[in-house]
N, CA, C, O and the ligand as a Tripos MOL2 file, in Angstrom:
@<TRIPOS>MOLECULE
protein
  313   311    79     0     0
PROTEIN
NO_CHARGES

@<TRIPOS>ATOM
      1 N         -10.6430   10.2950   18.6510 N.3       1 MET1
      2 CA         -9.6940   10.6430   17.6070 C.3       1 MET1
      3 C          -9.7430    9.5940   16.5050 C.2       1 MET1
      4 O          -9.8050    8.3980   16.7900 O.2       1 MET1
      5 N          -9.7150   10.0290   15.2550 N.am      2 ALA2
      6 CA         -9.7500    9.0990   14.1260 C.3       2 ALA2
      7 C          -8.5430    8.1680   14.1820 C.2       2 ALA2
      8 O          -7.4560    8.5630   14.6020 O.2       2 ALA2
      9 N          -8.7500    6.9470   13.7580 N.am      3 GLN3
     10 CA         -7.6730    5.9560   13.8250 C.3       3 GLN3
     11 C          -7.4560    5.3160   12.4650 C.2       3 GLN3
     12 O          -8.3440    5.3140   11.6130 O.2       3 GLN3
     13 N          -6.2660    4.7760   12.2780 N.am      4 TYR4
     14 CA         -5.9790    4.0230   11.0680 C.3       4 TYR4
     15 C          -4.9070    3.0050   11.3820 C.2       4 TYR4
     16 O          -4.2120    3.1270   12.3910 O.2       4 TYR4
     17 N          -4.7600    2.0080   10.5370 N.am      5 LYS5
     18 CA         -3.7230    0.9970   10.7310 C.3       5 LYS5
     19 C          -2.5650    1.1960    9.7640 C.2       5 LYS5
     20 O          -1.4010    1.1990   10.1630 O.2       5 LYS5
     21 N          -2.8970    1.3600    8.4940 N.am      6 ASN6
     22 CA         -1.8610    1.4080    7.4750 C.3       6 ASN6
     23 C          -1.6870    2.8400    6.9700 C.2       6 ASN6
     24 O          -2.5040    3.3220    6.1850 O.2       6 ASN6
     25 N          -0.6420    3.5140    7.4070 N.am      7 GLY7
     26 CA         -0.4140    4.9130    7.0500 C.3       7 GLY7
     27 C          -0.1510    5.1310    5.5770 C.2       7 GLY7
     28 O          -0.2270    6.2660    5.1070 O.2       7 GLY7
     29 N           0.1590    4.0780    4.8270 N.am      8 SER8
     30 CA          0.4270    4.2620    3.4000 C.3       8 SER8
     31 C          -0.8460    4.5750    2.6240 C.2       8 SER8
     32 O          -0.7840    4.9280    1.4470 O.2       8 SER8
     33 N          -2.0170    4.4440    3.2880 N.am      9 TYR9
     34 CA         -3.2750    4.7860    2.6350 C.3       9 TYR9
     35 C          -3.6900    6.2340    2.8880 C.2       9 TYR9
     36 O          -4.7290    6.6730    2.3940 O.2       9 TYR9
     37 N          -2.9070    6.9640    3.6370 N.am     10 LEU10
     38 CA         -3.2420    8.3590    3.9650 C.3      10 LEU10
     39 C          -2.1170    9.2850    3.5190 C.2      10 LEU10
     40 O          -0.9390    8.9600    3.6670 O.2      10 LEU10
     41 N          -2.4890   10.4400    2.9720 N.am     11 ASN11
     42 CA         -1.5410   11.4690    2.5710 C.3      11 ASN11
     43 C          -1.7430   12.7040    3.4230 C.2      11 ASN11
     44 O          -2.8830   13.1080    3.6520 O.2      11 ASN11
     45 N          -0.6660   13.3160    3.9010 N.am     12 LYS12
     46 CA         -0.7950   14.5990    4.5890 C.3      12 LYS12
     47 C          -1.0070   15.6820    3.5440 C.2      12 LYS12
     48 O          -0.3970   15.6570    2.4750 O.2      12 LYS12
     49 N          -1.8800   16.6360    3.8640 N.am     13 SER13
     50 CA         -2.1920   17.7090    2.9310 C.3      13 SER13
     51 C          -2.4680   18.9980    3.6960 C.2      13 SER13
     52 O          -3.0200   18.9740    4.7950 O.2      13 SER13
     53 N          -2.0770   20.1160    3.1040 N.am     14 ASP14
     54 CA         -2.3530   21.4210    3.7070 C.3      14 ASP14
     55 C          -3.5340   22.1060    3.0270 C.2      14 ASP14
     56 O          -3.6780   23.3250    3.1190 O.2      14 ASP14
     57 N          -4.3790   21.3360    2.3470 N.am     15 ASN15
     58 CA         -5.5430   21.8940    1.6600 C.3      15 ASN15
     59 C          -6.3760   22.7450    2.6140 C.2      15 ASN15
     60 O          -6.5960   22.3690    3.7650 O.2      15 ASN15
     61 N          -6.8330   23.8850    2.1260 N.am     16 ALA16
     62 CA         -7.6230   24.8020    2.9520 C.3      16 ALA16
     63 C          -8.9420   24.1860    3.4000 C.2      16 ALA16
     64 O          -9.5680   24.6830    4.3360 O.2      16 ALA16
     65 N          -9.3750   23.1040    2.7410 N.am     17 ALA17
     66 CA        -10.6300   22.4560    3.1440 C.3      17 ALA17
     67 C         -10.5750   21.9920    4.5980 C.2      17 ALA17
     68 O         -11.6160   21.8490    5.2400 O.2      17 ALA17
     69 N          -9.3820   21.7560    5.1200 N.am     18 TYR18
     70 CA         -9.2530   21.2830    6.4980 C.3      18 TYR18
     71 C          -9.3840   22.4100    7.5220 C.2      18 TYR18
     72 O          -9.5210   22.1470    8.7170 O.2      18 TYR18
     73 N          -9.3420   23.6550    7.0670 N.am     19 ASP19
     74 CA         -9.3590   24.8020    7.9880 C.3      19 ASP19
     75 C         -10.7640   25.3570    8.2140 C.2      19 ASP19
     76 O         -11.0010   26.0740    9.1860 O.2      19 ASP19
     77 N         -11.6850   25.0270    7.3260 N.am     20 THR20
     78 CA        -13.0240   25.6030    7.3940 C.3      20 THR20
     79 C         -13.8560   24.9170    8.4680 C.2      20 THR20
     80 O         -13.8190   23.6940    8.6020 O.2      20 THR20
     81 N         -14.6050   25.7060    9.2320 N.am     21 LYS21
     82 CA        -15.5210   25.1540   10.2340 C.3      21 LYS21
     83 C         -16.9560   25.3130    9.7080 C.2      21 LYS21
     84 O         -17.3610   26.3910    9.2730 O.2      21 LYS21
     85 N         -17.7090   24.2050    9.7620 N.am     22 HIS22
     86 CA        -19.0410   24.1680    9.1620 C.3      22 HIS22
     87 C         -20.1200   24.0960   10.2320 C.2      22 HIS22
     88 O         -19.9810   23.3950   11.2340 O.2      22 HIS22
     89 N         -21.1890   24.8300    9.9980 N.am     23 ALA23
     90 CA        -22.3040   24.8630   10.9500 C.3      23 ALA23
     91 C         -23.1030   23.5610   10.8890 C.2      23 ALA23
     92 O         -23.1560   22.9190    9.8400 O.2      23 ALA23
     93 N         -23.7250   23.1640   12.0050 N.am     24 PRO24
     94 CA        -24.6210   22.0130   11.9830 C.3      24 PRO24
     95 C         -25.7250   22.2340   10.9460 C.2      24 PRO24
     96 O         -26.2610   23.3360   10.8290 O.2      24 PRO24
     97 N         -26.0580   21.1890   10.2040 N.am     25 GLY25
     98 CA        -27.1310   21.2930    9.2250 C.3      25 GLY25
     99 C         -26.6730   21.7920    7.8710 C.2      25 GLY25
    100 O         -27.4610   21.7920    6.9240 O.2      25 GLY25
    101 N         -25.4090   22.2250    7.7440 N.am     26 SER26
    102 CA        -24.9150   22.6390    6.4300 C.3      26 SER26
    103 C         -24.4190   21.4110    5.6630 C.2      26 SER26
    104 O         -24.1690   20.3630    6.2580 O.2      26 SER26
    105 N         -24.2800   21.5430    4.3530 N.am     27 GLU27
    106 CA        -23.8670   20.4110    3.5220 C.3      27 GLU27
    107 C         -22.3640   20.1920    3.6230 C.2      27 GLU27
    108 O         -21.5840   21.1440    3.5870 O.2      27 GLU27
    109 N         -21.9660   18.9370    3.7470 N.am     28 ALA28
    110 CA        -20.5390   18.6080    3.7700 C.3      28 ALA28
    111 C         -19.9730   18.8230    2.3720 C.2      28 ALA28
    112 O         -20.4390   18.1880    1.4260 O.2      28 ALA28
    113 N         -18.9860   19.6930    2.2130 N.am     29 PRO29
    114 CA        -18.4400   19.9580    0.8780 C.3      29 PRO29
    115 C         -17.5380   18.8400    0.3670 C.2      29 PRO29
    116 O         -17.2660   18.7510   -0.8300 O.2      29 PRO29
    117 N         -17.0770   17.9900    1.2790 N.am     30 ASN30
    118 CA        -16.2250   16.8640    0.9030 C.3      30 ASN30
    119 C         -16.6670   15.6260    1.6640 C.2      30 ASN30
    120 O         -17.1210   15.7210    2.8040 O.2      30 ASN30
    121 N         -16.5360   14.4620    1.0360 N.am     31 ALA31
    122 CA        -16.7590   13.2050    1.7450 C.3      31 ALA31
    123 C         -15.6000   12.9670    2.6920 C.2      31 ALA31
    124 O         -14.4500   13.2490    2.3560 O.2      31 ALA31
    125 N         -15.8950   12.4500    3.8730 N.am     32 GLY32
    126 CA        -14.8000   12.1350    4.7760 C.3      32 GLY32
    127 C         -15.2260   12.1050    6.2200 C.2      32 GLY32
    128 O         -16.3990   11.9040    6.5360 O.2      32 GLY32
    129 N         -14.2610   12.3070    7.0910 N.am     33 ILE33
    130 CA        -14.4880   12.3060    8.5270 C.3      33 ILE33
    131 C         -14.3980   13.7460    9.0230 C.2      33 ILE33
    132 O         -13.4480   14.4670    8.7210 O.2      33 ILE33
    133 N         -15.3990   14.1400    9.7810 N.am     34 TYR34
    134 CA        -15.4350   15.4760   10.3770 C.3      34 TYR34
    135 C         -15.4510   15.3370   11.8900 C.2      34 TYR34
    136 O         -15.9830   14.3690   12.4320 O.2      34 TYR34
    137 N         -14.8620   16.3170   12.5630 N.am     35 ARG35
    138 CA        -14.9070   16.3150   14.0290 C.3      35 ARG35
    139 C         -15.5230   17.6060   14.5290 C.2      35 ARG35
    140 O         -15.3760   18.6680   13.9250 O.2      35 ARG35
    141 N         -16.2240   17.4820   15.6580 N.am     36 CYS36
    142 CA        -16.7870   18.6710   16.3090 C.3      36 CYS36
    143 C         -15.6480   19.3970   17.0140 C.2      36 CYS36
    144 O         -14.9280   18.8110   17.8230 O.2      36 CYS36
    145 N         -15.4970   20.6740   16.6980 N.am     37 VAL37
    146 CA        -14.3930   21.4580   17.2440 C.3      37 VAL37
    147 C         -14.4950   21.5620   18.7650 C.2      37 VAL37
    148 O         -13.4750   21.5990   19.4530 O.2      37 VAL37
    149 N         -15.7060   21.6090   19.2860 N.am     38 ALA38
    150 CA        -15.8940   21.8280   20.7250 C.3      38 ALA38
    151 C         -15.6850   20.5570   21.5530 C.2      38 ALA38
    152 O         -15.0640   20.6230   22.6140 O.2      38 ALA38
    153 N         -16.1860   19.3970   21.0970 N.am     39 CYS39
    154 CA        -16.1630   18.2080   21.9600 C.3      39 CYS39
    155 C         -15.3510   17.0450   21.3850 C.2      39 CYS39
    156 O         -15.1020   16.0690   22.0920 O.2      39 CYS39
    157 N         -14.9310   17.1280   20.1130 N.am     40 GLY40
    158 CA        -14.1020   16.0730   19.5390 C.3      40 GLY40
    159 C         -14.8730   14.8910   18.9780 C.2      40 GLY40
    160 O         -14.2620   13.9490   18.4740 O.2      40 GLY40
    161 N         -16.2040   14.9140   19.0510 N.am     41 ASP41
    162 CA        -17.0080   13.8470   18.4530 C.3      41 ASP41
    163 C         -16.7290   13.8010   16.9450 C.2      41 ASP41
    164 O         -16.5080   14.8380   16.3190 O.2      41 ASP41
    165 N         -16.7390   12.6060   16.3720 N.am     42 GLU42
    166 CA        -16.4250   12.4510   14.9550 C.3      42 GLU42
    167 C         -17.5580   11.7560   14.2080 C.2      42 GLU42
    168 O         -18.2760   10.9270   14.7660 O.2      42 GLU42
    169 N         -17.6990   12.1150   12.9390 N.am     43 ILE43
    170 CA        -18.6850   11.4680   12.0750 C.3      43 ILE43
    171 C         -18.0580   11.2090   10.7090 C.2      43 ILE43
    172 O         -17.1460   11.9230   10.2910 O.2      43 ILE43
    173 N         -18.5530   10.1850   10.0170 N.am     44 GLY44
    174 CA        -18.2290    9.9720    8.6190 C.3      44 GLY44
    175 C         -19.4360   10.3870    7.7990 C.2      44 GLY44
    176 O         -20.5700   10.0740    8.1620 O.2      44 GLY44
    177 N         -19.2040   11.0970    6.6830 N.am     45 ILE45
    178 CA        -20.3350   11.6240    5.9190 C.3      45 ILE45
    179 C         -19.9960   11.6820    4.4360 C.2      45 ILE45
    180 O         -18.8450   11.8910    4.0520 O.2      45 ILE45
    181 N         -21.0270   11.4920    3.6090 N.am     46 ALA46
    182 CA        -20.8660   11.5900    2.1580 C.3      46 ALA46
    183 C         -20.9310   13.0500    1.7290 C.2      46 ALA46
    184 O         -21.5440   13.8790    2.4010 O.2      46 ALA46
    185 N         -20.2950   13.3530    0.6070 N.am     47 LYS47
    186 CA        -20.3180   14.7000    0.0530 C.3      47 LYS47
    187 C         -21.7600   15.1360   -0.2020 C.2      47 LYS47
    188 O         -22.5530   14.3820   -0.7660 O.2      47 LYS47
    189 N         -22.0910   16.3530    0.2150 N.am     48 GLY48
    190 CA        -23.4130   16.9050   -0.0430 C.3      48 GLY48
    191 C         -24.4560   16.5450    0.9920 C.2      48 GLY48
    192 O         -25.5430   17.1210    0.9980 O.2      48 GLY48
    193 N         -24.1430   15.5940    1.8770 N.am     49 HIS49
    194 CA        -25.0820   15.2730    2.9550 C.3      49 HIS49
    195 C         -24.9770   16.3210    4.0450 C.2      49 HIS49
    196 O         -23.9540   16.9900    4.1860 O.2      49 HIS49
    197 N         -26.0520   16.4560    4.8160 N.am     50 LYS50
    198 CA        -26.0830   17.5170    5.8270 C.3      50 LYS50
    199 C         -25.3460   17.0890    7.1020 C.2      50 LYS50
    200 O         -25.5840   16.0050    7.6350 O.2      50 LYS50
    201 N         -24.4620   17.9450    7.5720 N.am     51 LEU51
    202 CA        -23.7650   17.7080    8.8360 C.3      51 LEU51
    203 C         -24.7880   17.7210    9.9670 C.2      51 LEU51
    204 O         -25.7480   18.4920    9.9270 O.2      51 LEU51
    205 N         -24.5860   16.8610   10.9870 N.am     52 PRO52
    206 CA        -25.6240   16.7130   12.0130 C.3      52 PRO52
    207 C         -26.0370   18.0470   12.6370 C.2      52 PRO52
    208 O         -25.1930   18.8410   13.0530 O.2      52 PRO52
    209 N         -27.3370   18.2750   12.6930 N.am     53 PRO53
    210 CA        -27.8510   19.5120   13.2770 C.3      53 PRO53
    211 C         -27.7880   19.4680   14.8020 C.2      53 PRO53
    212 O         -27.4670   18.4480   15.4110 O.2      53 PRO53
    213 N         -28.0980   20.5890   15.3730 N.am     54 GLN54
    214 CA        -28.0010   20.7740   16.8160 C.3      54 GLN54
    215 C         -28.6580   19.6360   17.6030 C.2      54 GLN54
    216 O         -28.0990   19.1560   18.5900 O.2      54 GLN54
    217 N         -29.8450   19.2060   17.1630 N.am     55 ASN55
    218 CA        -30.5910   18.2450   17.9790 C.3      55 ASN55
    219 C         -30.1120   16.8030   17.8000 C.2      55 ASN55
    220 O         -30.6590   15.8960   18.4280 O.2      55 ASN55
    221 N         -29.1040   16.5750   16.9590 N.am     56 HIS56
    222 CA        -28.5410   15.2300   16.8230 C.3      56 HIS56
    223 C         -27.2830   15.0640   17.6590 C.2      56 HIS56
    224 O         -26.6830   13.9900   17.6690 O.2      56 HIS56
    225 N         -26.8880   16.0920   18.3440 N.am     57 HIS57
    226 CA        -25.5810   16.0670   18.9940 C.3      57 HIS57
    227 C         -25.6250   17.1040   20.1130 C.2      57 HIS57
    228 O         -25.3990   18.2930   19.8870 O.2      57 HIS57
    229 N         -25.9140   16.6420   21.2980 N.am     58 GLN58
    230 CA        -26.0910   17.5800   22.4050 C.3      58 GLN58
    231 C         -24.7810   17.8240   23.1330 C.2      58 GLN58
    232 O         -24.0330   16.8910   23.4250 O.2      58 GLN58
    233 N         -24.5140   19.0910   23.4220 N.am     59 HIS59
    234 CA        -23.3700   19.4690   24.2480 C.3      59 HIS59
    235 C         -23.8360   19.7740   25.6510 C.2      59 HIS59
    236 O         -24.9480   20.2640   25.8500 O.2      59 HIS59
    237 N         -22.9960   19.4890   26.6210 N.am     60 ALA60
    238 CA        -23.2830   19.9520   27.9770 C.3      60 ALA60
    239 C         -23.2830   21.4840   27.9640 C.2      60 ALA60
    240 O         -22.5820   22.1050   27.1650 O.2      60 ALA60
    241 N         -24.0680   22.0790   28.8460 N.am     61 PRO61
    242 CA        -24.0750   23.5460   28.8990 C.3      61 PRO61
    243 C         -22.6520   24.0890   29.0850 C.2      61 PRO61
    244 O         -21.8970   23.5850   29.9160 O.2      61 PRO61
    245 N         -22.2930   25.1050   28.3180 N.am     62 GLY62
    246 CA        -20.9780   25.7160   28.4380 C.3      62 GLY62
    247 C         -19.8910   25.0190   27.6400 C.2      62 GLY62
    248 O         -18.7370   25.4450   27.6850 O.2      62 GLY62
    249 N         -20.2250   23.9500   26.9010 N.am     63 ALA63
    250 CA        -19.2070   23.2140   26.1300 C.3      63 ALA63
    251 C         -18.8600   23.9180   24.8230 C.2      63 ALA63
    252 O         -17.9200   23.5150   24.1380 O.2      63 ALA63
    253 N         -19.5970   24.9510   24.4710 N.am     64 GLY64
    254 CA        -19.3120   25.6700   23.2250 C.3      64 GLY64
    255 C         -20.2190   25.2130   22.1100 C.2      64 GLY64
    256 O         -20.9070   24.1980   22.2220 O.2      64 GLY64
    257 N         -20.2140   25.9870   21.0120 N.am     65 LYS65
    258 CA        -21.1260   25.6600   19.9160 C.3      65 LYS65
    259 C         -20.5610   24.5530   19.0410 C.2      65 LYS65
    260 O         -19.3490   24.3510   18.9750 O.2      65 LYS65
    261 N         -21.4680   23.8310   18.3640 N.am     66 ILE66
    262 CA        -21.0790   22.7470   17.4710 C.3      66 ILE66
    263 C         -20.5700   23.3330   16.1630 C.2      66 ILE66
    264 O         -21.2640   24.1130   15.5110 O.2      66 ILE66
    265 N         -19.3530   22.9510   15.7840 N.am     67 GLU67
    266 CA        -18.8220   23.2820   14.4670 C.3      67 GLU67
    267 C         -18.0710   22.0540   13.9770 C.2      67 GLU67
    268 O         -17.3120   21.4390   14.7260 O.2      67 GLU67
    269 N         -18.2890   21.7000   12.7060 N.am     68 TRP68
    270 CA        -17.6620   20.5080   12.1250 C.3      68 TRP68
    271 C         -16.4700   20.9030   11.2790 C.2      68 TRP68
    272 O         -16.5530   21.8060   10.4460 O.2      68 TRP68
    273 N         -15.3490   20.2110   11.5020 N.am     69 GLN69
    274 CA        -14.1180   20.4840   10.7620 C.3      69 GLN69
    275 C         -13.6330   19.1880   10.1140 C.2      69 GLN69
    276 O         -13.5560   18.1490   10.7710 O.2      69 GLN69
    277 N         -13.3100   19.2550    8.8360 N.am     70 LEU70
    278 CA        -12.8360   18.0790    8.0970 C.3      70 LEU70
    279 C         -11.4850   17.6230    8.6450 C.2      70 LEU70
    280 O         -10.5730   18.4360    8.7940 O.2      70 LEU70
    281 N         -11.3480   16.3340    8.9460 N.am     71 ILE71
    282 CA        -10.0410   15.8310    9.3910 C.3      71 ILE71
    283 C          -9.4650   14.7800    8.4330 C.2      71 ILE71
    284 O          -8.2460   14.6480    8.3280 O.2      71 ILE71
    285 N         -10.3300   14.0300    7.7310 N.am     72 VAL72
    286 CA         -9.8570   13.0710    6.7230 C.3      72 VAL72
    287 C         -10.7730   13.1790    5.5090 C.2      72 VAL72
    288 O         -11.9960   13.1060    5.6310 O.2      72 VAL72
    289 N         -10.1760   13.3500    4.3570 N.am     73 PHE73
    290 CA        -10.8910   13.5550    3.1040 C.3      73 PHE73
    291 C         -10.8730   12.2360    2.3350 C.2      73 PHE73
    292 O          -9.8040   11.6680    2.1110 O.2      73 PHE73
    293 N         -12.0380   11.7450    1.9310 N.am     74 ALA74
    294 CA        -12.1110   10.5250    1.1080 C.3      74 ALA74
    295 C         -11.9710   10.9290   -0.3560 C.2      74 ALA74
    296 O         -12.7990   11.6700   -0.8860 O.2      74 ALA74
    297 N         -10.9310   10.4450   -0.9930 N.am     75 GLN75
    298 CA        -10.6330   10.8640   -2.3660 C.3      75 GLN75
    299 C         -11.1440    9.8200   -3.3510 C.2      75 GLN75
    300 O         -10.7140    8.6670   -3.3340 O.2      75 GLN75
    301 N         -12.0790   10.2460   -4.2190 N.am     76 GLN76
    302 CA        -12.6210    9.3390   -5.2320 C.3      76 GLN76
    303 C         -11.8100    9.4570   -6.5120 C.2      76 GLN76
    304 O         -11.2850   10.5210   -6.8410 O.2      76 GLN76
    305 N         -11.7170    8.3330   -7.2320 N.am     77 LYS77
    306 CA        -11.0650    8.3580   -8.5440 C.3      77 LYS77
    307 C         -11.9520    9.1160   -9.5150 C.2      77 LYS77
    308 O         -13.1770    9.0140   -9.4700 O.2      77 LYS77
    309 N         -11.3120    9.8820  -10.3990 N.am     78 LYS78
    310 CA        -12.0610   10.6850  -11.3600 C.3      78 LYS78
    311 C         -12.5780    9.7990  -12.4890 C.2      78 LYS78
    312 O         -13.2380   10.2890  -13.4060 O.2      78 LYS78
    313 ZN        -19.5810   18.4590   19.8600 Zn       79 ZN79
@<TRIPOS>BOND
     1     1     2 1
     2     2     3 1
     3     3     4 2
     4     3     5 am
     5     5     6 1
     6     6     7 1
     7     7     8 2
     8     7     9 am
     9     9    10 1
    10    10    11 1
    11    11    12 2
    12    11    13 am
    13    13    14 1
    14    14    15 1
    15    15    16 2
    16    15    17 am
    17    17    18 1
    18    18    19 1
    19    19    20 2
    20    19    21 am
    21    21    22 1
    22    22    23 1
    23    23    24 2
    24    23    25 am
    25    25    26 1
    26    26    27 1
    27    27    28 2
    28    27    29 am
    29    29    30 1
    30    30    31 1
    31    31    32 2
    32    31    33 am
    33    33    34 1
    34    34    35 1
    35    35    36 2
    36    35    37 am
    37    37    38 1
    38    38    39 1
    39    39    40 2
    40    39    41 am
    41    41    42 1
    42    42    43 1
    43    43    44 2
    44    43    45 am
    45    45    46 1
    46    46    47 1
    47    47    48 2
    48    47    49 am
    49    49    50 1
    50    50    51 1
    51    51    52 2
    52    51    53 am
    53    53    54 1
    54    54    55 1
    55    55    56 2
    56    55    57 am
    57    57    58 1
    58    58    59 1
    59    59    60 2
    60    59    61 am
    61    61    62 1
    62    62    63 1
    63    63    64 2
    64    63    65 am
    65    65    66 1
    66    66    67 1
    67    67    68 2
    68    67    69 am
    69    69    70 1
    70    70    71 1
    71    71    72 2
    72    71    73 am
    73    73    74 1
    74    74    75 1
    75    75    76 2
    76    75    77 am
    77    77    78 1
    78    78    79 1
    79    79    80 2
    80    79    81 am
    81    81    82 1
    82    82    83 1
    83    83    84 2
    84    83    85 am
    85    85    86 1
    86    86    87 1
    87    87    88 2
    88    87    89 am
    89    89    90 1
    90    90    91 1
    91    91    92 2
    92    91    93 am
    93    93    94 1
    94    94    95 1
    95    95    96 2
    96    95    97 am
    97    97    98 1
    98    98    99 1
    99    99   100 2
   100    99   101 am
   101   101   102 1
   102   102   103 1
   103   103   104 2
   104   103   105 am
   105   105   106 1
   106   106   107 1
   107   107   108 2
   108   107   109 am
   109   109   110 1
   110   110   111 1
   111   111   112 2
   112   111   113 am
   113   113   114 1
   114   114   115 1
   115   115   116 2
   116   115   117 am
   117   117   118 1
   118   118   119 1
   119   119   120 2
   120   119   121 am
   121   121   122 1
   122   122   123 1
   123   123   124 2
   124   123   125 am
   125   125   126 1
   126   126   127 1
   127   127   128 2
   128   127   129 am
   129   129   130 1
   130   130   131 1
   131   131   132 2
   132   131   133 am
   133   133   134 1
   134   134   135 1
   135   135   136 2
   136   135   137 am
   137   137   138 1
   138   138   139 1
   139   139   140 2
   140   139   141 am
   141   141   142 1
   142   142   143 1
   143   143   144 2
   144   143   145 am
   145   145   146 1
   146   146   147 1
   147   147   148 2
   148   147   149 am
   149   149   150 1
   150   150   151 1
   151   151   152 2
   152   151   153 am
   153   153   154 1
   154   154   155 1
   155   155   156 2
   156   155   157 am
   157   157   158 1
   158   158   159 1
   159   159   160 2
   160   159   161 am
   161   161   162 1
   162   162   163 1
   163   163   164 2
   164   163   165 am
   165   165   166 1
   166   166   167 1
   167   167   168 2
   168   167   169 am
   169   169   170 1
   170   170   171 1
   171   171   172 2
   172   171   173 am
   173   173   174 1
   174   174   175 1
   175   175   176 2
   176   175   177 am
   177   177   178 1
   178   178   179 1
   179   179   180 2
   180   179   181 am
   181   181   182 1
   182   182   183 1
   183   183   184 2
   184   183   185 am
   185   185   186 1
   186   186   187 1
   187   187   188 2
   188   187   189 am
   189   189   190 1
   190   190   191 1
   191   191   192 2
   192   191   193 am
   193   193   194 1
   194   194   195 1
   195   195   196 2
   196   195   197 am
   197   197   198 1
   198   198   199 1
   199   199   200 2
   200   199   201 am
   201   201   202 1
   202   202   203 1
   203   203   204 2
   204   203   205 am
   205   205   206 1
   206   206   207 1
   207   207   208 2
   208   207   209 am
   209   209   210 1
   210   210   211 1
   211   211   212 2
   212   211   213 am
   213   213   214 1
   214   214   215 1
   215   215   216 2
   216   215   217 am
   217   217   218 1
   218   218   219 1
   219   219   220 2
   220   219   221 am
   221   221   222 1
   222   222   223 1
   223   223   224 2
   224   223   225 am
   225   225   226 1
   226   226   227 1
   227   227   228 2
   228   227   229 am
   229   229   230 1
   230   230   231 1
   231   231   232 2
   232   231   233 am
   233   233   234 1
   234   234   235 1
   235   235   236 2
   236   235   237 am
   237   237   238 1
   238   238   239 1
   239   239   240 2
   240   239   241 am
   241   241   242 1
   242   242   243 1
   243   243   244 2
   244   243   245 am
   245   245   246 1
   246   246   247 1
   247   247   248 2
   248   247   249 am
   249   249   250 1
   250   250   251 1
   251   251   252 2
   252   251   253 am
   253   253   254 1
   254   254   255 1
   255   255   256 2
   256   255   257 am
   257   257   258 1
   258   258   259 1
   259   259   260 2
   260   259   261 am
   261   261   262 1
   262   262   263 1
   263   263   264 2
   264   263   265 am
   265   265   266 1
   266   266   267 1
   267   267   268 2
   268   267   269 am
   269   269   270 1
   270   270   271 1
   271   271   272 2
   272   271   273 am
   273   273   274 1
   274   274   275 1
   275   275   276 2
   276   275   277 am
   277   277   278 1
   278   278   279 1
   279   279   280 2
   280   279   281 am
   281   281   282 1
   282   282   283 1
   283   283   284 2
   284   283   285 am
   285   285   286 1
   286   286   287 1
   287   287   288 2
   288   287   289 am
   289   289   290 1
   290   290   291 1
   291   291   292 2
   292   291   293 am
   293   293   294 1
   294   294   295 1
   295   295   296 2
   296   295   297 am
   297   297   298 1
   298   298   299 1
   299   299   300 2
   300   299   301 am
   301   301   302 1
   302   302   303 1
   303   303   304 2
   304   303   305 am
   305   305   306 1
   306   306   307 1
   307   307   308 2
   308   307   309 am
   309   309   310 1
   310   310   311 1
   311   311   312 2
@<TRIPOS>SUBSTRUCTURE
     1 MET1         2 RESIDUE 1 A MET
     2 ALA2         6 RESIDUE 1 A ALA
     3 GLN3        10 RESIDUE 1 A GLN
     4 TYR4        14 RESIDUE 1 A TYR
     5 LYS5        18 RESIDUE 1 A LYS
     6 ASN6        22 RESIDUE 1 A ASN
     7 GLY7        26 RESIDUE 1 A GLY
     8 SER8        30 RESIDUE 1 A SER
     9 TYR9        34 RESIDUE 1 A TYR
    10 LEU10       38 RESIDUE 1 A LEU
    11 ASN11       42 RESIDUE 1 A ASN
    12 LYS12       46 RESIDUE 1 A LYS
    13 SER13       50 RESIDUE 1 A SER
    14 ASP14       54 RESIDUE 1 A ASP
    15 ASN15       58 RESIDUE 1 A ASN
    16 ALA16       62 RESIDUE 1 A ALA
    17 ALA17       66 RESIDUE 1 A ALA
    18 TYR18       70 RESIDUE 1 A TYR
    19 ASP19       74 RESIDUE 1 A ASP
    20 THR20       78 RESIDUE 1 A THR
    21 LYS21       82 RESIDUE 1 A LYS
    22 HIS22       86 RESIDUE 1 A HIS
    23 ALA23       90 RESIDUE 1 A ALA
    24 PRO24       94 RESIDUE 1 A PRO
    25 GLY25       98 RESIDUE 1 A GLY
    26 SER26      102 RESIDUE 1 A SER
    27 GLU27      106 RESIDUE 1 A GLU
    28 ALA28      110 RESIDUE 1 A ALA
    29 PRO29      114 RESIDUE 1 A PRO
    30 ASN30      118 RESIDUE 1 A ASN
    31 ALA31      122 RESIDUE 1 A ALA
    32 GLY32      126 RESIDUE 1 A GLY
    33 ILE33      130 RESIDUE 1 A ILE
    34 TYR34      134 RESIDUE 1 A TYR
    35 ARG35      138 RESIDUE 1 A ARG
    36 CYS36      142 RESIDUE 1 A CYS
    37 VAL37      146 RESIDUE 1 A VAL
    38 ALA38      150 RESIDUE 1 A ALA
    39 CYS39      154 RESIDUE 1 A CYS
    40 GLY40      158 RESIDUE 1 A GLY
    41 ASP41      162 RESIDUE 1 A ASP
    42 GLU42      166 RESIDUE 1 A GLU
    43 ILE43      170 RESIDUE 1 A ILE
    44 GLY44      174 RESIDUE 1 A GLY
    45 ILE45      178 RESIDUE 1 A ILE
    46 ALA46      182 RESIDUE 1 A ALA
    47 LYS47      186 RESIDUE 1 A LYS
    48 GLY48      190 RESIDUE 1 A GLY
    49 HIS49      194 RESIDUE 1 A HIS
    50 LYS50      198 RESIDUE 1 A LYS
    51 LEU51      202 RESIDUE 1 A LEU
    52 PRO52      206 RESIDUE 1 A PRO
    53 PRO53      210 RESIDUE 1 A PRO
    54 GLN54      214 RESIDUE 1 A GLN
    55 ASN55      218 RESIDUE 1 A ASN
    56 HIS56      222 RESIDUE 1 A HIS
    57 HIS57      226 RESIDUE 1 A HIS
    58 GLN58      230 RESIDUE 1 A GLN
    59 HIS59      234 RESIDUE 1 A HIS
    60 ALA60      238 RESIDUE 1 A ALA
    61 PRO61      242 RESIDUE 1 A PRO
    62 GLY62      246 RESIDUE 1 A GLY
    63 ALA63      250 RESIDUE 1 A ALA
    64 GLY64      254 RESIDUE 1 A GLY
    65 LYS65      258 RESIDUE 1 A LYS
    66 ILE66      262 RESIDUE 1 A ILE
    67 GLU67      266 RESIDUE 1 A GLU
    68 TRP68      270 RESIDUE 1 A TRP
    69 GLN69      274 RESIDUE 1 A GLN
    70 LEU70      278 RESIDUE 1 A LEU
    71 ILE71      282 RESIDUE 1 A ILE
    72 VAL72      286 RESIDUE 1 A VAL
    73 PHE73      290 RESIDUE 1 A PHE
    74 ALA74      294 RESIDUE 1 A ALA
    75 GLN75      298 RESIDUE 1 A GLN
    76 GLN76      302 RESIDUE 1 A GLN
    77 LYS77      306 RESIDUE 1 A LYS
    78 LYS78      310 RESIDUE 1 A LYS
    79 ZN79       313 GROUP 0 **** ****
């Protein structure tokens, strides 16, 4: 599970970007931390970089398919 120390650096948001599940190998639409819906593994990734494909993240048989869901969005200044 993602961790933090100072909660004043994080804002809660209901943005729909947090609801979308992304396939392995697809481009991350936002910079931030993503978690695998099936196993809870987490990664940090830059915007536009490819989410880890199947062969970078093995599941035990029957653990379900890999899908990445945004959990923390890194917000850049405009
Ligand atoms: Zn996983």
